[in-house]
N, C-alpha and C positions, 0 to 999 in steps of 0.2 A: 816696875823693871821692864825693860824692852828685851825681848828674846825672839830668836827665830828657830822653829823647828822645820827642818827639811825632811819630808816624808818620801822615802824611796821604796817602792815595791821591788822585792829581790826574789830570786829563785831559791837561794839557799842561805839562810840566816847565819849558820856557823862560818861558811866561807867568806860571806861579806863582813861579818864581824872581825875575822881574822885579818882581812884586807885592810879595814880601817884601823885596827889596833896597830898593824905594821906602819901605816902613815903617821901614827902618832896621836890618834884619837884615844880616848879613855872610855871605857865601859861606864854607863850610868845606870846602876841597878834600879834606881828609883822609878824609871819609865821602861824597864825591861820586863818582858813576859814571855809567855809562850809563842805569841804571834809577832812579837816585835822586839828589837833590840836597839836601845838608845845608846849613841855614841856622842861623846862630847869633844868638841874642838876648843871651845872656850865656854866660860860660864853662860854666855848669852847665845851660843850656837850649839844646837843639837841636830844630829842627823838620826833620824828615826828609820831603822831598816825594818820593813814589815813584810811579812808573807804577802804574796800577790792577792790571796783571798781575802786576808784582813784589810789590806790597803783599799780594797774595792768595796768594803762593807756598806758604806753609806752613799755610794755613787752609783749612777746608772750608765756611766761612760765606760768604754773599754779602755784599759791601759795601753799605752804604746810600748813598742820595743826600742829601747834607747840605742840598741846596736844598728837599728835600721832607720831610725828617724832623727832629725835634728831636734835636740831639746835644750832648754836653757843649761848653761854650765855655771859651775861655781869656781872661785879662785881662792886658794889659800896662800896668803902672804907669809913668808917666813924671813928669818933674820939675816940670811946670807946665801950666796950662790951654792956653797958647799952643802947646806941644808937641803936645797932644792935636789941635788943630785942624790943625796943620801935618802931623801923620801922616795925618789923615783925608784931607786935600786931596791928598797925594801918593798915597795908596792909591787913591783914587777915580781919579786920573789914570792909574793903572797897571792899571785894570780892576776895582777893587772897587766895592761899592755900599753905601750908608749905609741899612740897612733899617728903622731906628727913629730917632725924634727924640733929640737929646742929653738926658741926664739931668743937671740942675743941683740940687745940694743945698748946704747950708751948708758942708759940709766936703769935697765930692766933685763932680767933673765927669767924666762918662762919655759917650763916643761909641762907637758900634758900627760895624763894618765887616765885610762879607762878602768873602772873597777870590773869585777867578774860579771856584772849585769849590763855593762856598757854606759854606765854614767860617767861623764867626762869632768875631770877636775884639772884646773891649772894650778901648778905649784909655782909661786912666783917670788923672786927677790926683786924689790923695787927700792932704789936709791932715791928717795924722795928729794933730798938736797940737790942731787945732781939733776933730777928731773926739773926742779925749780930754776936751776942756773941755766939750763938749755932753753927752757920755754919762757923764761922770764916771768913766771907767775909767782 
């Protein structure tokens, strides 16, 4: 089985957990412990919220501050534009911020949210059929 585990060093496990629960992630107790909380987006996608100390246990590099540095971002596709808006509202209520205006294109609607630690997520509705008709692909 192919899976991806995205490891994010965080300042406050509880606050981060509440933010991801508000976005629609589910707690995965199998990989949750004192120093990390596992949040499931889909069976094959896990976000591992880890204390900064734990996340750096086997590394000799200093972690970056995602609030100050450009880092890779992740995008969560959802079923419709209303769900994008709903997730953003819930995420903002749970401590996130919307750092940029929404992007509305003929085939796509994207809003971005930063979690309490500054990790940036795109929440996107993509009309694949519309995209194909416009691009001819």
